Residue, then its C-alpha position, 0 to 999 in steps of 0.5 A: m686915594h683911600r687907605v685901609t688898615l688891618g688891625k690884629p687883634g684890634f685897635d685902641e679906643s683912641s684910634k676908633k674915635k679918631v677915624l670917625a672924622a676921616s673920610n679916606i681911612s678905614l680901620i678893619e679888625h682882622s676877624v671882621f676882615i676874615e668874615g668878609m673874605l669867607r662871605l666873598l669866597s663862599g659866594a654870599i657876596d660879590a667882589k663889588q660888595f666886598l670892596e665897597w664895604l672895605v672902603t667905607p670910611g671909619l670903622v668897618e663892621t660886619e653889620r654893614l656887610g650883606g649876605r649870610r654869615s659864615y657860620e650859616i654858610i659852612p656846612r656841618 
């Protein structure tokens, strides 16, 4: 089983350090999660990519997610 914790607005430094040693826990800040959802919903990434990214152990970061950034996708 893998656990994903959504933090709003974020996580303290202690939690970020502790999660580095965990193999079945992911911490994701809400703004990072929203960026991932925007990429998924726009079709920049597929559901498999999103889920693999989401369950990456440790602190989940947008730099590890493929696809174009949301501000590059949304038309002006």
